[in-house]
C-alpha positions, 0 to 999 in steps of 0.5 A: 806877086814877086820871084826871088833868086838868091844865089851865095855865089855866081860867076856867070851873066847877070843879064843872061839869069834874069833872062833865063828866070823871066822866061820860067815865069813870065808865061804862068805870072804875067805881071811878076816883079822878079829880084836877083839877089846873089851875094858874092860872085859877079861884080859887073852890073849887067847894063841892061837889065829885062824889065820887071828884074832887080839884081841886088849885088851885097852891097845893095843887102847891105844897104837894106838891111841898114836902112831896115834895121828896127824892123829885122831881128837879125839887125839885133845879132848883127849889132846893128840897133841896141837892144831896148831891154 
């Protein structure tokens, strides 16, 4: 089970966001993995990330799109892969 918490913009404390998200889901899904994706906003990574939480900022998301570009239809639209047709 996983939870994806997406924020277009987040200027708050990412550690606090991680703790709040875990507090909401852990009682119901104790083994849940939480991924928090922040496109714009805080550039400071939290010093202590709670267990079971992964924080992804813009550069992390961009790296994953590039890494998996051959399996993502969006990558073709972005011009990251050549159209085989």
